PLY file of the C-alpha trace (Angstrom):
ply
format ascii 1.0
element vertex 372
property float x
property float y
property float z
element edge 371
property int vertex1
property int vertex2
end_header
0.00 0.00 0.00
1.05 3.57 -0.69
3.71 2.63 -3.23
4.80 5.39 -5.57
2.28 5.86 -8.38
2.71 7.95 -11.55
0.71 11.18 -11.46
0.06 11.35 -15.18
-2.70 8.94 -16.16
-5.51 8.27 -18.62
-7.48 11.30 -19.76
-9.51 11.26 -22.98
-9.83 14.03 -25.53
-13.19 15.74 -25.17
-14.72 19.12 -25.89
-16.33 21.33 -23.26
-18.35 24.51 -23.17
-16.42 27.24 -21.39
-18.13 29.70 -19.08
-16.25 33.02 -19.16
-16.20 35.08 -15.97
-16.95 38.79 -16.17
-13.90 40.88 -16.92
-11.83 38.07 -18.38
-10.77 37.49 -21.94
-12.98 35.10 -23.91
-11.38 31.71 -24.47
-12.63 29.36 -27.15
-13.17 25.67 -26.55
-11.12 23.29 -28.67
-12.17 22.67 -32.23
-11.95 19.30 -33.93
-10.39 18.75 -37.31
-12.32 17.10 -40.14
-10.99 13.75 -38.98
-12.53 14.26 -35.55
-9.25 14.97 -33.75
-8.18 18.13 -31.98
-5.64 20.53 -33.40
-2.51 20.82 -31.23
-2.57 23.97 -29.13
-6.36 24.32 -29.13
-8.11 24.94 -25.82
-10.42 22.21 -24.54
-11.55 23.98 -21.38
-10.43 26.49 -18.75
-11.61 26.44 -15.14
-11.65 29.69 -13.14
-10.31 29.38 -9.58
-10.36 32.17 -6.99
-6.67 33.02 -7.10
-3.44 32.60 -9.02
-2.55 28.99 -9.86
1.16 28.20 -9.51
0.61 24.64 -8.35
1.49 22.09 -10.99
-1.55 19.82 -11.51
-1.62 16.10 -10.85
-3.98 14.02 -13.00
-5.20 10.64 -11.76
-8.25 8.65 -12.90
-9.62 11.51 -15.03
-9.43 14.06 -12.21
-7.14 17.11 -12.11
-5.88 18.04 -8.64
-4.18 21.37 -7.92
-3.71 24.07 -5.31
-4.40 27.79 -5.53
-3.23 31.02 -3.93
-6.68 31.33 -2.34
-5.74 28.48 0.00
-7.96 25.95 -1.73
-7.26 22.50 -3.15
-9.35 21.78 -6.24
-10.44 18.54 -7.91
-11.67 19.10 -11.49
-13.09 16.65 -14.02
-10.35 16.25 -16.62
-12.78 15.70 -19.48
-15.06 18.70 -19.14
-13.54 21.03 -16.53
-16.40 20.65 -14.03
-15.58 20.96 -10.35
-15.75 17.72 -8.35
-14.81 19.11 -4.93
-12.81 21.78 -3.13
-10.97 21.74 0.18
-10.11 24.94 2.05
-6.92 25.06 4.10
-6.59 27.31 7.15
-5.56 30.94 7.05
-1.82 31.46 7.62
-0.63 32.92 10.93
-1.32 36.62 11.34
2.39 37.49 11.45
3.15 35.71 8.19
3.83 37.78 5.08
0.78 38.45 2.93
2.32 36.69 -0.06
2.99 33.59 2.02
-0.54 32.25 1.83
-2.34 29.58 -0.16
-1.26 26.31 -1.76
1.66 26.52 -4.19
3.10 23.02 -4.40
2.08 20.12 -6.62
-0.16 17.51 -4.96
0.80 13.85 -4.96
-2.01 11.29 -5.34
-1.27 7.79 -4.09
-3.77 4.97 -3.58
-6.80 7.25 -3.33
-5.18 9.91 -1.11
-4.08 13.43 -2.05
-0.98 14.65 -0.20
-0.32 18.37 -0.39
1.46 21.03 1.65
0.09 24.50 2.34
1.31 27.86 3.52
-0.83 27.52 6.64
1.99 25.38 8.09
0.40 21.99 7.42
0.76 18.88 5.29
-2.65 17.48 4.38
-3.93 14.05 3.41
-7.29 14.24 1.59
-9.60 11.58 0.20
-9.10 11.76 -3.57
-12.78 11.01 -4.32
-14.46 13.33 -1.84
-11.87 15.86 -0.63
-12.54 14.85 2.97
-9.60 15.43 5.29
-7.97 12.21 6.47
-5.30 13.86 8.60
-3.10 16.93 8.86
0.49 17.28 10.06
1.82 20.46 11.67
5.11 21.39 9.95
5.74 24.40 12.21
6.30 26.70 9.25
4.85 27.00 5.78
5.28 24.40 3.06
6.22 25.97 -0.26
7.28 22.94 -2.27
5.77 19.59 -3.16
5.90 16.47 -0.99
7.29 13.15 -2.19
5.73 9.77 -1.39
7.67 6.50 -1.28
7.12 3.16 0.46
4.33 4.37 2.71
6.09 7.57 3.79
5.44 11.19 2.85
8.50 13.45 2.78
7.87 17.18 3.03
10.16 20.22 3.46
9.26 23.11 5.74
10.55 26.65 6.06
11.48 25.97 9.68
14.76 24.20 8.78
13.35 20.68 8.72
12.41 17.99 6.26
9.83 15.62 7.75
9.13 11.95 7.11
5.45 11.24 7.89
3.57 7.94 7.85
1.24 8.14 4.84
-1.55 6.19 6.51
-1.62 7.71 9.98
0.04 11.12 9.62
2.48 10.29 12.42
6.00 11.68 12.28
8.68 9.05 11.61
11.72 11.31 11.64
12.87 14.83 10.87
16.12 16.00 9.33
17.72 19.38 10.00
18.59 21.24 6.78
20.13 24.10 8.81
18.29 26.83 6.90
14.72 27.25 5.61
13.85 24.58 3.06
12.56 25.99 -0.20
11.21 23.75 -2.95
10.18 20.13 -2.94
12.11 16.98 -2.17
13.28 14.12 -4.38
13.27 10.53 -3.10
15.14 7.99 -5.22
16.90 4.73 -4.31
16.33 5.17 -0.58
17.76 8.69 -0.45
15.96 11.95 0.30
17.44 15.00 -1.45
16.32 18.46 -0.33
17.54 22.01 -0.93
17.59 24.98 1.43
18.58 28.62 1.68
21.78 29.81 3.30
25.31 28.46 3.49
24.40 24.78 3.29
22.18 24.27 0.27
21.77 20.57 -0.41
21.26 17.69 2.02
20.85 13.97 1.38
19.26 11.76 4.05
18.64 8.03 4.37
14.94 7.66 3.55
14.28 5.06 6.24
16.31 6.30 9.19
16.73 10.02 8.51
20.51 9.74 8.86
22.39 12.52 7.07
24.44 10.92 4.29
26.08 14.01 2.80
25.62 17.74 2.29
26.94 20.47 0.01
27.88 23.97 1.15
27.35 26.37 -1.77
26.82 29.72 0.00
23.96 30.55 -2.35
20.20 30.42 -2.30
18.66 27.15 -3.44
15.00 26.31 -3.16
14.22 24.16 -6.17
13.74 20.41 -5.86
16.77 18.46 -7.07
16.28 16.18 -10.06
17.73 12.66 -9.79
18.59 10.51 -12.80
20.89 7.51 -13.17
22.59 7.93 -9.78
23.17 11.65 -10.34
21.59 14.62 -8.53
21.07 17.72 -10.70
20.30 20.98 -8.96
20.45 24.72 -9.57
21.30 27.48 -7.11
20.43 31.17 -7.43
22.95 32.89 -9.64
24.96 29.69 -9.94
25.45 27.08 -12.68
23.77 23.70 -12.83
25.64 21.15 -10.69
25.73 17.38 -11.15
26.56 15.42 -7.98
27.04 11.71 -7.43
23.86 10.64 -5.61
25.68 8.25 -3.28
28.72 10.28 -2.30
27.86 13.89 -3.15
31.02 14.25 -5.24
30.71 16.91 -7.94
30.77 15.39 -11.45
30.44 18.52 -13.56
28.86 21.94 -13.75
27.26 23.92 -16.59
26.43 27.58 -17.20
28.79 29.54 -14.99
28.36 32.49 -17.33
24.56 32.12 -17.29
23.41 31.72 -13.69
20.07 30.21 -12.85
17.23 31.11 -10.52
15.98 29.67 -7.25
12.67 28.40 -8.61
13.88 26.75 -11.79
13.86 22.95 -11.65
15.67 20.78 -14.21
13.96 17.95 -16.09
15.93 14.89 -17.17
14.84 12.72 -20.10
16.67 10.25 -22.34
20.14 11.32 -21.26
19.49 15.05 -21.48
19.01 17.64 -18.73
16.63 20.48 -19.65
17.22 23.74 -17.78
14.61 26.53 -17.69
15.94 30.03 -17.24
14.66 33.61 -17.42
16.44 33.92 -20.77
15.40 30.61 -22.30
15.83 26.86 -22.17
19.05 24.83 -22.31
19.49 21.16 -23.21
22.64 19.65 -21.68
24.14 16.18 -21.96
23.41 14.41 -18.64
26.76 12.60 -18.58
29.13 15.36 -19.64
27.37 18.69 -19.06
27.94 19.73 -22.68
25.38 22.01 -24.31
23.27 20.28 -26.98
20.97 23.17 -27.91
19.28 26.24 -26.45
15.93 27.90 -27.07
15.37 31.64 -26.69
12.41 32.62 -24.54
11.39 33.97 -21.15
10.81 30.96 -18.94
10.83 31.09 -15.15
9.38 29.21 -12.17
8.41 26.07 -14.01
9.88 22.73 -14.99
9.48 21.34 -18.52
7.33 18.26 -19.14
8.16 15.78 -21.90
5.70 13.46 -23.64
6.36 11.44 -26.80
9.56 13.36 -27.48
7.89 16.77 -27.22
8.81 19.23 -24.48
6.05 21.43 -23.04
6.90 24.60 -21.16
5.02 27.71 -20.12
6.33 31.26 -20.35
6.30 33.86 -17.60
6.10 37.02 -19.69
5.19 35.85 -23.18
2.04 34.06 -21.88
2.45 31.03 -24.15
2.55 27.29 -23.68
5.36 26.16 -25.98
5.73 22.76 -27.65
9.38 22.10 -28.50
11.07 19.11 -30.12
13.03 17.63 -27.20
15.80 16.33 -29.46
16.44 19.34 -31.68
15.03 22.32 -29.76
12.81 23.28 -32.70
9.57 25.05 -31.78
6.57 23.02 -33.00
3.74 25.32 -31.94
2.62 27.70 -29.21
-0.71 28.36 -27.48
-1.47 31.71 -25.85
-3.43 32.05 -22.59
-3.02 35.82 -22.03
-1.55 35.42 -18.53
1.76 34.47 -16.91
2.25 30.72 -16.61
3.95 29.72 -13.36
2.63 26.16 -13.26
4.42 23.05 -14.48
2.33 21.48 -17.26
1.13 17.91 -16.83
0.51 15.96 -20.05
-1.86 13.01 -20.02
-2.90 11.14 -23.17
-2.62 14.11 -25.50
-3.85 16.86 -23.16
-1.71 19.41 -21.30
-3.05 20.72 -18.00
-1.48 23.83 -16.47
-2.38 26.85 -14.35
-1.96 30.56 -15.00
-1.51 33.61 -12.82
-4.96 35.01 -13.66
-6.57 32.13 -11.77
-7.29 29.53 -14.46
-6.53 25.87 -14.84
-6.31 25.13 -18.57
-6.64 21.97 -20.65
-5.01 22.23 -24.08
-4.81 19.58 -26.79
-1.17 18.81 -27.53
-1.35 15.97 -30.07
-3.68 15.49 -33.05
0 1
1 2
2 3
3 4
4 5
5 6
6 7
7 8
8 9
9 10
10 11
11 12
12 13
13 14
14 15
15 16
16 17
17 18
18 19
19 20
20 21
21 22
22 23
23 24
24 25
25 26
26 27
27 28
28 29
29 30
30 31
31 32
32 33
33 34
34 35
35 36
36 37
37 38
38 39
39 40
40 41
41 42
42 43
43 44
44 45
45 46
46 47
47 48
48 49
49 50
50 51
51 52
52 53
53 54
54 55
55 56
56 57
57 58
58 59
59 60
60 61
61 62
62 63
63 64
64 65
65 66
66 67
67 68
68 69
69 70
70 71
71 72
72 73
73 74
74 75
75 76
76 77
77 78
78 79
79 80
80 81
81 82
82 83
83 84
84 85
85 86
86 87
87 88
88 89
89 90
90 91
91 92
92 93
93 94
94 95
95 96
96 97
97 98
98 99
99 100
100 101
101 102
102 103
103 104
104 105
105 106
106 107
107 108
108 109
109 110
110 111
111 112
112 113
113 114
114 115
115 116
116 117
117 118
118 119
119 120
120 121
121 122
122 123
123 124
124 125
125 126
126 127
127 128
128 129
129 130
130 131
131 132
132 133
133 134
134 135
135 136
136 137
137 138
138 139
139 140
140 141
141 142
142 143
143 144
144 145
145 146
146 147
147 148
148 149
149 150
150 151
151 152
152 153
153 154
154 155
155 156
156 157
157 158
158 159
159 160
160 161
161 162
162 163
163 164
164 165
165 166
166 167
167 168
168 169
169 170
170 171
171 172
172 173
173 174
174 175
175 176
176 177
177 178
178 179
179 180
180 181
181 182
182 183
183 184
184 185
185 186
186 187
187 188
188 189
189 190
190 191
191 192
192 193
193 194
194 195
195 196
196 197
197 198
198 199
199 200
200 201
201 202
202 203
203 204
204 205
205 206
206 207
207 208
208 209
209 210
210 211
211 212
212 213
213 214
214 215
215 216
216 217
217 218
218 219
219 220
220 221
221 222
222 223
223 224
224 225
225 226
226 227
227 228
228 229
229 230
230 231
231 232
232 233
233 234
234 235
235 236
236 237
237 238
238 239
239 240
240 241
241 242
242 243
243 244
244 245
245 246
246 247
247 248
248 249
249 250
250 251
251 252
252 253
253 254
254 255
255 256
256 257
257 258
258 259
259 260
260 261
261 262
262 263
263 264
264 265
265 266
266 267
267 268
268 269
269 270
270 271
271 272
272 273
273 274
274 275
275 276
276 277
277 278
278 279
279 280
280 281
281 282
282 283
283 284
284 285
285 286
286 287
287 288
288 289
289 290
290 291
291 292
292 293
293 294
294 295
295 296
296 297
297 298
298 299
299 300
300 301
301 302
302 303
303 304
304 305
305 306
306 307
307 308
308 309
309 310
310 311
311 312
312 313
313 314
314 315
315 316
316 317
317 318
318 319
319 320
320 321
321 322
322 323
323 324
324 325
325 326
326 327
327 328
328 329
329 330
330 331
331 332
332 333
333 334
334 335
335 336
336 337
337 338
338 339
339 340
340 341
341 342
342 343
343 344
344 345
345 346
346 347
347 348
348 349
349 350
350 351
351 352
352 353
353 354
354 355
355 356
356 357
357 358
358 359
359 360
360 361
361 362
362 363
363 364
364 365
365 366
366 367
367 368
368 369
369 370
370 371
């Protein structure tokens, strides 16, 4: 029970009638081609939430789960955009900054339970069918990033210098690891190791997933809040104003670095696919050989705060200032098409069976056809 389950599952192409809220731009529903298939980049539906959507969606069993700046967790029908349920988290503490409110991280859905952190200083477990709260865990400080679930344990970072291991069934704490400074983004759990980044002088910690023992750490003296990406026994992570680093997952030994003349941001998370690391940056996107750190290609554009998603050899990435969802050939870097949503995209897209789901800063969750 509670084994790791993929978050991108079966969703069918379908049209939907879109209700447009007053004061927003009209958005057309997707149109079918003469052969009865959707045109790539066409909108299927858009659901209006009550705040900005930076949470990357998780799609399981034809339901889209995501968080919102209004402090609400939403479950939306993936086929037609209808709301299935909502769950409201608590208000953040009165002394917390106004912009530290809501739900920003991506939910994880495992065996009928939604695990998600909130800026009200809690990790929640919700029934995936009804939204009913199963339990909550007090993290002591707000949770900005996404939890990870592995072997019946939920791992979640908190801004109070800890990463917690919590029993997925009961919500009981199993162990906590001190990351010495506020933890920023999510955690990565691979091969029995928990990798988590933090702000301050010590920026990357690796713990034993079962015992919580610290295995190794890296002192970079730079901000780091993005979740590390782990691929083939290598940890890839970016620090604010620093290059991409590749570390041996077992020992922490540096293998190579890329982009010292570029510098990356604190919210940009690499994606690794088929031997290539894809790096989003405020100036564009870089594709780097995962073994050597050599540049393969780069794509000019304004991308921040989101991680690329790859499906069938196509890379999907939203833009912060250009307000487009881009489809890019993952091998060559050639742009295939773009779809405009007229708002900043801060959400990682999730692609399921030919549909991309992603949120935008004007408060919408969008479903866009990506394959004909």
